[in-house]
C-alpha atoms as an extended CHARMM CRD file, in Angstrom:
* protein
*
       299  EXT
         1         1  MET       CA             73.7900000000       61.1690000000      131.1020000000  PROA      1               0.0000000000
         2         2  GLY       CA             75.6360000000       62.8180000000      128.2130000000  PROA      2               0.0000000000
         3         3  PRO       CA             79.2160000000       63.2630000000      125.9290000000  PROA      3               0.0000000000
         4         4  GLY       CA             79.5440000000       66.0570000000      126.7870000000  PROA      4               0.0000000000
         5         5  LEU       CA             78.8990000000       65.2010000000      130.8130000000  PROA      5               0.0000000000
         6         6  ASP       CA             81.5580000000       61.8740000000      130.9020000000  PROA      6               0.0000000000
         7         7  MET       CA             83.6500000000       65.1590000000      129.7090000000  PROA      7               0.0000000000
         8         8  ARG       CA             83.3230000000       66.8670000000      131.8940000000  PROA      8               0.0000000000
         9         9  THR       CA             83.3990000000       64.8140000000      135.0040000000  PROA      9               0.0000000000
        10        10  VAL       CA             86.4670000000       62.5620000000      133.9340000000  PROA      10              0.0000000000
        11        11  ALA       CA             88.2600000000       66.7370000000      133.0930000000  PROA      11              0.0000000000
        12        12  ILE       CA             86.5150000000       67.1340000000      137.1530000000  PROA      12              0.0000000000
        13        13  LEU       CA             88.6410000000       63.9500000000      137.8960000000  PROA      13              0.0000000000
        14        14  LEU       CA             91.4940000000       64.9230000000      135.8370000000  PROA      14              0.0000000000
        15        15  ALA       CA             91.7740000000       68.5330000000      138.0260000000  PROA      15              0.0000000000
        16        16  VAL       CA             91.1960000000       66.6100000000      141.4670000000  PROA      16              0.0000000000
        17        17  LEU       CA             94.4620000000       64.0220000000      140.9480000000  PROA      17              0.0000000000
        18        18  ALA       CA             96.4250000000       67.5550000000      139.5150000000  PROA      18              0.0000000000
        19        19  ALA       CA             95.8220000000       68.8620000000      142.8950000000  PROA      19              0.0000000000
        20        20  VAL       CA             96.7450000000       66.2610000000      144.3780000000  PROA      20              0.0000000000
        21        21  ALA       CA             99.7680000000       65.7660000000      142.9230000000  PROA      21              0.0000000000
        22        22  LEU       CA            100.2570000000       70.0330000000      143.3590000000  PROA      22              0.0000000000
        23        23  ALA       CA            100.2510000000       69.5660000000      147.3920000000  PROA      23              0.0000000000
        24        24  PHE       CA            103.2400000000       67.0070000000      147.3650000000  PROA      24              0.0000000000
        25        25  GLY       CA            105.1500000000       68.3880000000      144.7580000000  PROA      25              0.0000000000
        26        26  ALA       CA            105.3180000000       71.8760000000      146.7290000000  PROA      26              0.0000000000
        27        27  GLN       CA            105.6630000000       70.1040000000      150.1820000000  PROA      27              0.0000000000
        28        28  PHE       CA            109.0960000000       68.3950000000      148.7370000000  PROA      28              0.0000000000
        29        29  GLN       CA            110.1680000000       71.6480000000      147.4670000000  PROA      29              0.0000000000
        30        30  ASN       CA            109.6900000000       73.5590000000      150.4480000000  PROA      30              0.0000000000
        31        31  ASP       CA            110.9110000000       70.9110000000      152.7510000000  PROA      31              0.0000000000
        32        32  ALA       CA            114.5390000000       71.0690000000      149.7480000000  PROA      32              0.0000000000
        33        33  VAL       CA            114.6220000000       74.7950000000      150.1520000000  PROA      33              0.0000000000
        34        34  VAL       CA            114.6010000000       75.2790000000      153.1980000000  PROA      34              0.0000000000
        35        35  GLN       CA            117.0950000000       72.8180000000      154.4930000000  PROA      35              0.0000000000
        36        36  LYS       CA            119.7210000000       73.2070000000      151.6340000000  PROA      36              0.0000000000
        37        37  SER       CA            119.3950000000       77.2560000000      151.4560000000  PROA      37              0.0000000000
        38        38  LYS       CA            120.4450000000       77.6830000000      154.8490000000  PROA      38              0.0000000000
        39        39  ILE       CA            117.0900000000       80.6580000000      154.9740000000  PROA      39              0.0000000000
        40        40  LYS       CA            117.6790000000       81.0840000000      158.5090000000  PROA      40              0.0000000000
        41        41  ASP       CA            114.1090000000       83.9900000000      157.9130000000  PROA      41              0.0000000000
        42        42  LYS       CA            111.5340000000       83.0310000000      156.4010000000  PROA      42              0.0000000000
        43        43  LEU       CA            110.2410000000       86.4840000000      156.7000000000  PROA      43              0.0000000000
        44        44  LYS       CA            111.7030000000       87.8480000000      154.2720000000  PROA      44              0.0000000000
        45        45  GLY       CA            114.8950000000       87.1730000000      151.2480000000  PROA      45              0.0000000000
        46        46  SER       CA            115.1900000000       85.6090000000      148.1380000000  PROA      46              0.0000000000
        47        47  LEU       CA            117.3450000000       82.8890000000      146.6340000000  PROA      47              0.0000000000
        48        48  SER       CA            120.6620000000       83.1770000000      145.4040000000  PROA      48              0.0000000000
        49        49  LEU       CA            122.4270000000       81.4610000000      142.5220000000  PROA      49              0.0000000000
        50        50  LYS       CA            124.7570000000       79.9350000000      144.3830000000  PROA      50              0.0000000000
        51        51  GLN       CA            120.9360000000       78.4040000000      147.1510000000  PROA      51              0.0000000000
        52        52  LEU       CA            118.8740000000       78.2790000000      144.5220000000  PROA      52              0.0000000000
        53        53  LEU       CA            121.7210000000       75.9420000000      142.7440000000  PROA      53              0.0000000000
        54        54  ASN       CA            121.7820000000       73.3810000000      145.5270000000  PROA      54              0.0000000000
        55        55  VAL       CA            117.7990000000       72.9710000000      146.1170000000  PROA      55              0.0000000000
        56        56  ILE       CA            117.3920000000       71.7840000000      142.5680000000  PROA      56              0.0000000000
        57        57  LYS       CA            119.7090000000       68.8850000000      142.6930000000  PROA      57              0.0000000000
        58        58  HSD       CA            118.0160000000       68.4400000000      146.3920000000  PROA      58              0.0000000000
        59        59  PRO       CA            116.1110000000       64.7550000000      145.8110000000  PROA      59              0.0000000000
        60        60  LYS       CA            113.0530000000       65.8130000000      147.9130000000  PROA      60              0.0000000000
        61        61  TRP       CA            113.5440000000       69.3310000000      145.6450000000  PROA      61              0.0000000000
        62        62  LEU       CA            113.6380000000       66.4960000000      142.3240000000  PROA      62              0.0000000000
        63        63  SER       CA            111.1500000000       64.5100000000      144.4110000000  PROA      63              0.0000000000
        64        64  GLY       CA            108.8280000000       67.4830000000      144.2940000000  PROA      64              0.0000000000
        65        65  THR       CA            109.5620000000       68.7240000000      141.3950000000  PROA      65              0.0000000000
        66        66  PHE       CA            108.1850000000       65.1530000000      139.4790000000  PROA      66              0.0000000000
        67        67  PHE       CA            104.9760000000       65.2430000000      141.2510000000  PROA      67              0.0000000000
        68        68  MET       CA            105.1370000000       69.3070000000      140.0140000000  PROA      68              0.0000000000
        69        69  GLY       CA            105.9520000000       67.9260000000      136.1600000000  PROA      69              0.0000000000
        70        70  LEU       CA            102.3490000000       64.8630000000      137.2600000000  PROA      70              0.0000000000
        71        71  ALA       CA             99.8240000000       67.8750000000      138.6990000000  PROA      71              0.0000000000
        72        72  ILE       CA            100.6690000000       70.0620000000      135.3510000000  PROA      72              0.0000000000
        73        73  VAL       CA            100.7010000000       66.2210000000      132.8430000000  PROA      73              0.0000000000
        74        74  LEU       CA             97.0850000000       65.8910000000      134.3180000000  PROA      74              0.0000000000
        75        75  GLN       CA             95.5430000000       69.5230000000      134.9840000000  PROA      75              0.0000000000
        76        76  LEU       CA             96.7210000000       69.9020000000      130.4310000000  PROA      76              0.0000000000
        77        77  GLY       CA             94.3380000000       66.6460000000      129.7000000000  PROA      77              0.0000000000
        78        78  SER       CA             91.3500000000       68.3690000000      132.0930000000  PROA      78              0.0000000000
        79        79  LEU       CA             92.6230000000       70.8600000000      129.4630000000  PROA      79              0.0000000000
        80        80  SER       CA             91.5440000000       69.0440000000      126.8540000000  PROA      80              0.0000000000
        81        81  LEU       CA             88.6730000000       67.5890000000      128.1150000000  PROA      81              0.0000000000
        82        82  ALA       CA             86.7710000000       71.2160000000      130.0190000000  PROA      82              0.0000000000
        83        83  PRO       CA             85.9890000000       75.0650000000      129.8150000000  PROA      83              0.0000000000
        84        84  LEU       CA             88.6360000000       76.9930000000      131.8280000000  PROA      84              0.0000000000
        85        85  ILE       CA             86.6230000000       78.0560000000      134.4440000000  PROA      85              0.0000000000
        86        86  VAL       CA             84.9690000000       74.6930000000      135.4320000000  PROA      86              0.0000000000
        87        87  VAL       CA             88.4710000000       72.4180000000      135.8960000000  PROA      87              0.0000000000
        88        88  GLN       CA             90.8940000000       75.2630000000      136.9650000000  PROA      88              0.0000000000
        89        89  PRO       CA             89.3770000000       76.1040000000      139.9230000000  PROA      89              0.0000000000
        90        90  ILE       CA             89.7800000000       73.0820000000      140.9350000000  PROA      90              0.0000000000
        91        91  GLY       CA             93.0960000000       72.4200000000      142.2980000000  PROA      91              0.0000000000
        92        92  ALA       CA             91.6840000000       74.6400000000      145.7140000000  PROA      92              0.0000000000
        93        93  ILE       CA             91.7560000000       71.3350000000      146.8840000000  PROA      93              0.0000000000
        94        94  ALA       CA             95.3540000000       71.6280000000      147.1620000000  PROA      94              0.0000000000
        95        95  LEU       CA             95.7410000000       73.6670000000      149.0480000000  PROA      95              0.0000000000
        96        96  VAL       CA             93.5600000000       72.1800000000      151.6770000000  PROA      96              0.0000000000
        97        97  ILE       CA             96.4810000000       69.1850000000      151.4280000000  PROA      97              0.0000000000
        98        98  THR       CA             99.3140000000       71.2760000000      151.9110000000  PROA      98              0.0000000000
        99        99  SER       CA             98.4720000000       72.7520000000      155.3000000000  PROA      99              0.0000000000
       100       100  LEU       CA             97.7700000000       68.7600000000      156.3580000000  PROA      100             0.0000000000
       101       101  LEU       CA            101.1880000000       67.9540000000      155.0060000000  PROA      101             0.0000000000
       102       102  ASN       CA            103.1530000000       70.8220000000      155.8840000000  PROA      102             0.0000000000
       103       103  ALA       CA            101.1640000000       71.6710000000      159.8830000000  PROA      103             0.0000000000
       104       104  ARG       CA            103.0370000000       67.7490000000      160.0590000000  PROA      104             0.0000000000
       105       105  ALA       CA            105.7750000000       68.0720000000      158.5640000000  PROA      105             0.0000000000
       106       106  THR       CA            106.4420000000       71.3730000000      160.5230000000  PROA      106             0.0000000000
       107       107  LYS       CA            104.7710000000       70.2110000000      164.0390000000  PROA      107             0.0000000000
       108       108  THR       CA            102.7710000000       73.0860000000      163.3400000000  PROA      108             0.0000000000
       109       109  ARG       CA            100.0610000000       73.2420000000      165.0090000000  PROA      109             0.0000000000
       110       110  LEU       CA             96.8810000000       75.8430000000      162.7630000000  PROA      110             0.0000000000
       111       111  ASN       CA             95.3840000000       78.3270000000      165.0830000000  PROA      111             0.0000000000
       112       112  ARG       CA             92.5530000000       79.4520000000      164.1150000000  PROA      112             0.0000000000
       113       113  GLY       CA             92.6680000000       81.7820000000      162.0780000000  PROA      113             0.0000000000
       114       114  THR       CA             94.6730000000       80.1580000000      159.5650000000  PROA      114             0.0000000000
       115       115  ILE       CA             92.3910000000       77.7910000000      159.7570000000  PROA      115             0.0000000000
       116       116  LEU       CA             89.8350000000       79.6140000000      159.2300000000  PROA      116             0.0000000000
       117       117  ALA       CA             91.5760000000       81.1910000000      156.2430000000  PROA      117             0.0000000000
       118       118  ILE       CA             91.7860000000       78.3920000000      154.5690000000  PROA      118             0.0000000000
       119       119  SER       CA             88.6600000000       77.7500000000      154.3770000000  PROA      119             0.0000000000
       120       120  LEU       CA             87.5580000000       80.8820000000      153.0880000000  PROA      120             0.0000000000
       121       121  CYS       CA             89.4610000000       79.7730000000      149.9960000000  PROA      121             0.0000000000
       122       122  THR       CA             87.9370000000       76.6810000000      149.5470000000  PROA      122             0.0000000000
       123       123  PHE       CA             84.9740000000       78.1410000000      149.7880000000  PROA      123             0.0000000000
       124       124  GLY       CA             85.5100000000       81.1510000000      147.8030000000  PROA      124             0.0000000000
       125       125  ILE       CA             86.3550000000       78.7780000000      144.9600000000  PROA      125             0.0000000000
       126       126  ALA       CA             84.1070000000       75.6690000000      145.4140000000  PROA      126             0.0000000000
       127       127  ALA       CA             81.8470000000       78.4920000000      144.5480000000  PROA      127             0.0000000000
       128       128  PHE       CA             82.8750000000       79.6630000000      141.6830000000  PROA      128             0.0000000000
       129       129  VAL       CA             83.6840000000       76.2760000000      140.6920000000  PROA      129             0.0000000000
       130       130  LEU       CA             79.5820000000       75.3570000000      141.1570000000  PROA      130             0.0000000000
       131       131  MET       CA             78.3570000000       78.6210000000      139.0340000000  PROA      131             0.0000000000
       132       132  ALA       CA             80.9980000000       78.4530000000      136.9030000000  PROA      132             0.0000000000
       133       133  SER       CA             79.6570000000       74.8800000000      135.5270000000  PROA      133             0.0000000000
       134       134  GLY       CA             76.4910000000       75.6820000000      134.9270000000  PROA      134             0.0000000000
       135       135  VAL       CA             76.8410000000       79.1700000000      132.9550000000  PROA      135             0.0000000000
       136       136  ALA       CA             80.7140000000       77.6240000000      130.7430000000  PROA      136             0.0000000000
       137       137  ASP       CA             81.3170000000       76.5440000000      127.1720000000  PROA      137             0.0000000000
       138       138  GLU       CA             83.9420000000       76.2710000000      124.7040000000  PROA      138             0.0000000000
       139       139  THR       CA             84.3340000000       79.3510000000      121.9300000000  PROA      139             0.0000000000
       140       140  GLU       CA             85.9640000000       79.0380000000      119.1560000000  PROA      140             0.0000000000
       141       141  LEU       CA             89.4710000000       81.5160000000      119.3690000000  PROA      141             0.0000000000
       142       142  THR       CA             90.3470000000       83.8930000000      117.5520000000  PROA      142             0.0000000000
       143       143  ASP       CA             93.2930000000       85.6250000000      116.3790000000  PROA      143             0.0000000000
       144       144  GLY       CA             91.7370000000       88.3050000000      117.3920000000  PROA      144             0.0000000000
       145       145  HSD       CA             91.7100000000       86.2250000000      121.4420000000  PROA      145             0.0000000000
       146       146  LEU       CA             95.1520000000       85.2390000000      121.3220000000  PROA      146             0.0000000000
       147       147  VAL       CA             97.0600000000       89.0250000000      120.8930000000  PROA      147             0.0000000000
       148       148  GLU       CA             94.3540000000       90.3720000000      123.5680000000  PROA      148             0.0000000000
       149       149  VAL       CA             95.8110000000       87.4310000000      125.3630000000  PROA      149             0.0000000000
       150       150  LEU       CA             99.4570000000       88.3690000000      124.6820000000  PROA      150             0.0000000000
       151       151  ILE       CA             99.0000000000       92.2950000000      124.8100000000  PROA      151             0.0000000000
       152       152  VAL       CA             97.8490000000       91.1150000000      128.4720000000  PROA      152             0.0000000000
       153       153  LEU       CA            100.7740000000       88.5780000000      129.2990000000  PROA      153             0.0000000000
       154       154  ALA       CA            103.2400000000       91.5380000000      128.2520000000  PROA      154             0.0000000000
       155       155  SER       CA            102.1100000000       94.3250000000      130.6760000000  PROA      155             0.0000000000
       156       156  ILE       CA            102.2090000000       91.6070000000      133.1330000000  PROA      156             0.0000000000
       157       157  LEU       CA            105.7340000000       90.8770000000      132.4220000000  PROA      157             0.0000000000
       158       158  VAL       CA            106.3250000000       94.2360000000      132.6470000000  PROA      158             0.0000000000
       159       159  VAL       CA            105.0460000000       95.0700000000      136.3510000000  PROA      159             0.0000000000
       160       160  PHE       CA            106.4470000000       92.5830000000      137.4840000000  PROA      160             0.0000000000
       161       161  GLY       CA            110.6110000000       92.4540000000      136.0150000000  PROA      161             0.0000000000
       162       162  ALA       CA            110.0230000000       96.6780000000      137.6310000000  PROA      162             0.0000000000
       163       163  LEU       CA            108.9340000000       95.0720000000      140.6790000000  PROA      163             0.0000000000
       164       164  PHE       CA            112.0770000000       92.9000000000      140.3210000000  PROA      164             0.0000000000
       165       165  PHE       CA            114.2310000000       95.6230000000      139.5480000000  PROA      165             0.0000000000
       166       166  THR       CA            113.3480000000       98.0610000000      142.1780000000  PROA      166             0.0000000000
       167       167  LEU       CA            111.8480000000       95.8950000000      145.3800000000  PROA      167             0.0000000000
       168       168  GLY       CA            114.6870000000       93.1090000000      145.0900000000  PROA      168             0.0000000000
       169       169  LYS       CA            115.4580000000       91.3400000000      148.1090000000  PROA      169             0.0000000000
       170       170  ARG       CA            112.3770000000       93.6100000000      149.5910000000  PROA      170             0.0000000000
       171       171  MET       CA            110.3490000000       91.6320000000      148.1710000000  PROA      171             0.0000000000
       172       172  ASN       CA            108.4610000000       89.4480000000      150.6510000000  PROA      172             0.0000000000
       173       173  ALA       CA            106.0060000000       86.0040000000      150.3400000000  PROA      173             0.0000000000
       174       174  LEU       CA            103.0200000000       87.7460000000      149.8750000000  PROA      174             0.0000000000
       175       175  ILE       CA            104.6540000000       89.2460000000      146.5530000000  PROA      175             0.0000000000
       176       176  TYR       CA            106.5450000000       86.8720000000      145.9180000000  PROA      176             0.0000000000
       177       177  VAL       CA            103.0190000000       84.2490000000      146.2720000000  PROA      177             0.0000000000
       178       178  VAL       CA            101.2020000000       86.7830000000      143.3030000000  PROA      178             0.0000000000
       179       179  GLY       CA            103.2690000000       86.7050000000      141.5550000000  PROA      179             0.0000000000
       180       180  ALA       CA            103.8110000000       83.4340000000      140.2010000000  PROA      180             0.0000000000
       181       181  GLY       CA             99.9380000000       83.1720000000      140.9160000000  PROA      181             0.0000000000
       182       182  VAL       CA             99.1890000000       85.5260000000      138.1310000000  PROA      182             0.0000000000
       183       183  LEU       CA            101.9860000000       84.3140000000      135.8190000000  PROA      183             0.0000000000
       184       184  TYR       CA            101.1020000000       81.0460000000      136.3160000000  PROA      184             0.0000000000
       185       185  GLY       CA             97.2740000000       82.3320000000      135.2330000000  PROA      185             0.0000000000
       186       186  PHE       CA             98.4140000000       82.6440000000      132.3920000000  PROA      186             0.0000000000
       187       187  VAL       CA            100.0490000000       79.7720000000      131.5640000000  PROA      187             0.0000000000
       188       188  ALA       CA             96.7390000000       77.6860000000      132.7210000000  PROA      188             0.0000000000
       189       189  THR       CA             95.0760000000       80.0330000000      129.7190000000  PROA      189             0.0000000000
       190       190  LEU       CA             97.2470000000       80.1070000000      127.3620000000  PROA      190             0.0000000000
       191       191  ALA       CA             98.1190000000       76.0860000000      127.7790000000  PROA      191             0.0000000000
       192       192  LYS       CA             94.8930000000       76.3790000000      126.9250000000  PROA      192             0.0000000000
       193       193  VAL       CA             94.5040000000       78.4470000000      124.5040000000  PROA      193             0.0000000000
       194       194  VAL       CA             96.9410000000       76.4680000000      121.8740000000  PROA      194             0.0000000000
       195       195  ILE       CA             95.7960000000       72.7260000000      123.4780000000  PROA      195             0.0000000000
       196       196  GLN       CA             92.5750000000       75.1940000000      121.5850000000  PROA      196             0.0000000000
       197       197  ARG       CA             93.7170000000       76.2390000000      118.7660000000  PROA      197             0.0000000000
       198       198  ILE       CA             96.0120000000       72.7030000000      117.3830000000  PROA      198             0.0000000000
       199       199  TYR       CA             91.6480000000       71.8510000000      117.7350000000  PROA      199             0.0000000000
       200       200  GLN       CA             90.5200000000       74.0890000000      116.0040000000  PROA      200             0.0000000000
       201       201  GLY       CA             93.2420000000       73.0460000000      112.8560000000  PROA      201             0.0000000000
       202       202  GLN       CA             95.1750000000       76.2920000000      113.6060000000  PROA      202             0.0000000000
       203       203  PHE       CA             98.6530000000       75.4250000000      114.8760000000  PROA      203             0.0000000000
       204       204  GLU       CA            100.7850000000       78.8010000000      113.2170000000  PROA      204             0.0000000000
       205       205  TRP       CA            102.3080000000       80.9240000000      114.0290000000  PROA      205             0.0000000000
       206       206  LEU       CA            100.3900000000       83.6180000000      116.6270000000  PROA      206             0.0000000000
       207       207  THR       CA             99.6840000000       80.2740000000      118.2270000000  PROA      207             0.0000000000
       208       208  ALA       CA            103.1130000000       78.9710000000      118.2030000000  PROA      208             0.0000000000
       209       209  LEU       CA            103.7540000000       82.8960000000      120.0580000000  PROA      209             0.0000000000
       210       210  CYS       CA            101.2550000000       82.0110000000      122.4770000000  PROA      210             0.0000000000
       211       211  ALA       CA            103.6930000000       78.9150000000      123.4120000000  PROA      211             0.0000000000
       212       212  VAL       CA            106.7660000000       80.9840000000      123.5690000000  PROA      212             0.0000000000
       213       213  GLY       CA            104.7450000000       82.9660000000      126.0040000000  PROA      213             0.0000000000
       214       214  LEU       CA            103.5610000000       79.9410000000      128.2430000000  PROA      214             0.0000000000
       215       215  LEU       CA            107.5120000000       78.8360000000      127.9040000000  PROA      215             0.0000000000
       216       216  ILE       CA            107.8930000000       82.9290000000      129.8820000000  PROA      216             0.0000000000
       217       217  ALA       CA            105.9070000000       82.8630000000      131.5370000000  PROA      217             0.0000000000
       218       218  VAL       CA            106.6040000000       79.4170000000      133.9290000000  PROA      218             0.0000000000
       219       219  SER       CA            110.0350000000       79.8800000000      133.7640000000  PROA      219             0.0000000000
       220       220  LEU       CA            110.0620000000       82.9030000000      135.9310000000  PROA      220             0.0000000000
       221       221  GLY       CA            106.6600000000       82.1510000000      137.8780000000  PROA      221             0.0000000000
       222       222  GLY       CA            108.9870000000       78.5290000000      139.0220000000  PROA      222             0.0000000000
       223       223  TRP       CA            111.4170000000       81.4210000000      140.4770000000  PROA      223             0.0000000000
       224       224  PHE       CA            108.9580000000       83.2190000000      142.2940000000  PROA      224             0.0000000000
       225       225  VAL       CA            107.6720000000       79.7670000000      143.8360000000  PROA      225             0.0000000000
       226       226  GLN       CA            110.8780000000       78.5190000000      144.9860000000  PROA      226             0.0000000000
       227       227  ASN       CA            111.4470000000       82.3520000000      146.1400000000  PROA      227             0.0000000000
       228       228  ALA       CA            108.1740000000       82.1040000000      148.0220000000  PROA      228             0.0000000000
       229       229  TYR       CA            109.6940000000       78.7550000000      149.3340000000  PROA      229             0.0000000000
       230       230  SER       CA            112.0070000000       80.3420000000      151.1180000000  PROA      230             0.0000000000
       231       231  SER       CA            110.4840000000       83.4270000000      152.2190000000  PROA      231             0.0000000000
       232       232  GLY       CA            107.1930000000       81.7400000000      153.8160000000  PROA      232             0.0000000000
       233       233  PRO       CA            105.5530000000       78.2880000000      154.2940000000  PROA      233             0.0000000000
       234       234  PRO       CA            103.9610000000       76.0460000000      151.2390000000  PROA      234             0.0000000000
       235       235  ASP       CA             99.7910000000       76.7080000000      152.0520000000  PROA      235             0.0000000000
       236       236  LEU       CA            100.8720000000       80.5670000000      151.9960000000  PROA      236             0.0000000000
       237       237  VAL       CA            102.4320000000       79.3270000000      147.9590000000  PROA      237             0.0000000000
       238       238  ILE       CA             99.6130000000       76.5670000000      146.9430000000  PROA      238             0.0000000000
       239       239  ALA       CA             96.9650000000       78.8740000000      148.2230000000  PROA      239             0.0000000000
       240       240  GLY       CA             98.5320000000       81.9560000000      146.1380000000  PROA      240             0.0000000000
       241       241  LEU       CA             98.6150000000       78.5890000000      143.2170000000  PROA      241             0.0000000000
       242       242  THR       CA             95.6100000000       77.8980000000      143.6850000000  PROA      242             0.0000000000
       243       243  VAL       CA             93.8460000000       81.0390000000      144.2030000000  PROA      243             0.0000000000
       244       244  ILE       CA             95.3480000000       83.2910000000      142.9880000000  PROA      244             0.0000000000
       245       245  ASP       CA             96.1710000000       82.2530000000      139.4570000000  PROA      245             0.0000000000
       246       246  PRO       CA             92.1080000000       79.9570000000      138.5610000000  PROA      246             0.0000000000
       247       247  LEU       CA             90.9450000000       83.8360000000      139.3560000000  PROA      247             0.0000000000
       248       248  VAL       CA             93.2710000000       84.8650000000      136.6880000000  PROA      248             0.0000000000
       249       249  ALA       CA             92.8090000000       82.0950000000      134.5960000000  PROA      249             0.0000000000
       250       250  VAL       CA             89.5410000000       82.1890000000      134.5440000000  PROA      250             0.0000000000
       251       251  SER       CA             89.1570000000       85.9200000000      134.2390000000  PROA      251             0.0000000000
       252       252  ILE       CA             90.6940000000       85.4620000000      130.9140000000  PROA      252             0.0000000000
       253       253  GLY       CA             88.3570000000       82.4520000000      130.4420000000  PROA      253             0.0000000000
       254       254  ILE       CA             85.6870000000       85.7270000000      131.4830000000  PROA      254             0.0000000000
       255       255  VAL       CA             86.9730000000       88.4670000000      129.9420000000  PROA      255             0.0000000000
       256       256  ILE       CA             89.0120000000       87.5130000000      126.8930000000  PROA      256             0.0000000000
       257       257  LEU       CA             87.4500000000       83.7730000000      125.9050000000  PROA      257             0.0000000000
       258       258  GLY       CA             83.4550000000       84.3510000000      126.0810000000  PROA      258             0.0000000000
       259       259  GLU       CA             83.6310000000       80.9140000000      128.2450000000  PROA      259             0.0000000000
       260       260  ALA       CA             79.9450000000       82.2590000000      130.0360000000  PROA      260             0.0000000000
       261       261  GLN       CA             78.8600000000       84.5890000000      127.5290000000  PROA      261             0.0000000000
       262       262  GLN       CA             75.2100000000       83.1540000000      129.2260000000  PROA      262             0.0000000000
       263       263  ALA       CA             75.6830000000       83.9170000000      132.9040000000  PROA      263             0.0000000000
       264       264  SER       CA             73.2930000000       86.2400000000      134.2640000000  PROA      264             0.0000000000
       265       265  LEU       CA             74.5640000000       89.3220000000      135.8080000000  PROA      265             0.0000000000
       266       266  PRO       CA             73.7110000000       87.7300000000      139.3540000000  PROA      266             0.0000000000
       267       267  THR       CA             75.5300000000       84.9200000000      138.3650000000  PROA      267             0.0000000000
       268       268  MET       CA             78.2030000000       87.2270000000      137.5220000000  PROA      268             0.0000000000
       269       269  ILE       CA             78.4710000000       88.6570000000      140.8680000000  PROA      269             0.0000000000
       270       270  GLY       CA             78.4730000000       85.9560000000      142.7580000000  PROA      270             0.0000000000
       271       271  PHE       CA             82.0210000000       85.2530000000      140.7810000000  PROA      271             0.0000000000
       272       272  GLY       CA             82.6180000000       89.2490000000      141.5730000000  PROA      272             0.0000000000
       273       273  LEU       CA             82.1790000000       87.4350000000      145.7970000000  PROA      273             0.0000000000
       274       274  SER       CA             83.1710000000       84.0690000000      145.6930000000  PROA      274             0.0000000000
       275       275  ALA       CA             86.3460000000       85.5600000000      144.3420000000  PROA      275             0.0000000000
       276       276  LEU       CA             86.8670000000       88.3730000000      147.0060000000  PROA      276             0.0000000000
       277       277  VAL       CA             86.5090000000       85.9030000000      149.6540000000  PROA      277             0.0000000000
       278       278  ALA       CA             88.4430000000       83.3130000000      148.6630000000  PROA      278             0.0000000000
       279       279  VAL       CA             91.1300000000       86.2180000000      147.9560000000  PROA      279             0.0000000000
       280       280  VAL       CA             90.7610000000       87.6860000000      151.9820000000  PROA      280             0.0000000000
       281       281  GLY       CA             91.4110000000       83.7880000000      152.4080000000  PROA      281             0.0000000000
       282       282  VAL       CA             95.0010000000       84.0310000000      151.1840000000  PROA      282             0.0000000000
       283       283  TYR       CA             95.7670000000       87.8700000000      152.7690000000  PROA      283             0.0000000000
       284       284  LEU       CA             95.0730000000       86.5080000000      156.1050000000  PROA      284             0.0000000000
       285       285  ILE       CA             96.3800000000       83.1840000000      155.0650000000  PROA      285             0.0000000000
       286       286  SER       CA             99.8970000000       85.8300000000      155.0070000000  PROA      286             0.0000000000
       287       287  LYS       CA             99.3150000000       87.7200000000      158.0620000000  PROA      287             0.0000000000
       288       288  VAL       CA             98.0180000000       84.9610000000      160.2340000000  PROA      288             0.0000000000
       289       289  HSD       CA            100.0580000000       81.2050000000      159.8560000000  PROA      289             0.0000000000
       290       290  PRO       CA            101.8610000000       80.7750000000      162.8910000000  PROA      290             0.0000000000
       291       291  GLU       CA            104.9230000000       80.0840000000      160.7610000000  PROA      291             0.0000000000
       292       292  LEU       CA            104.8640000000       83.7520000000      160.0170000000  PROA      292             0.0000000000
       293       293  ARG       CA            104.3780000000       84.8840000000      162.8560000000  PROA      293             0.0000000000
       294       294  PRO       CA            107.4470000000       86.6510000000      164.4440000000  PROA      294             0.0000000000
       295       295  LYS       CA            108.5960000000       83.9130000000      167.6640000000  PROA      295             0.0000000000
       296       296  LYS       CA            108.6080000000       84.5770000000      171.3710000000  PROA      296             0.0000000000
       297       297  ALA       CA            111.8960000000       84.8790000000      173.0720000000  PROA      297             0.0000000000
       298       298  HSD       CA            111.8380000000       82.9480000000      175.9030000000  PROA      298             0.0000000000
       299       299  VAL       CA            112.9580000000       85.1070000000      179.2610000000  PROA      299             0.0000000000
């Protein structure tokens, strides 16, 4: 076993531990949001500033934040040891763990549709990781790469800003989840970019700008996550963070950073199909999860 393979194995292990921490963090934060924000209808709606301030003082929310922070540290460690397209999708493990934790916490029995949706997410991401691990390779990050990533991020921020001002409180759980997943995909990408540029000895103004972009994406993504908790179950939120997030990050890794230059056409088609399966799984969770279905009135 060569040194490169050893490092990649450690990176995968760190990513698995990060997924476990993410699952517990999501469950604790969701419990706090539901308890303190007094949200009665979880089908739509956003948190007010007063509700948000109540939530962040809750012990469960603070515990969840600790686990989320631990997940970030572990994920950064994995990103420093292996290509982005290998380790980022592994977070999908958190979806299975969160689903089990939430079902037990809320005494909710997962229906067949939800189990199928979770299976699609897990299968799609697992297939993606297996293909990516065979073709992924580190590349030198140029100034051009950084400029392209920042331009795409700025465009995304404009889009979500427009959605917020036009839809406002009409934004539902799925919109918040997609928003959080896309933004955290950029967080992973920018973290990888900053780490690699530091390794290359190139920490200058452009790298510093990426670090600023990372902080903006973390802040806005975090706000989207808290609102997603108030309007949907934690397994839907984690589905967004562990499916949409890696698909965005991996797409950037492939298209802009060139981490899959060795991939053949069949492999690229496989990437697309496995990603489609995972995304369909997220959509199904938002439609069939028992916590998101209207409750029948008792006669």
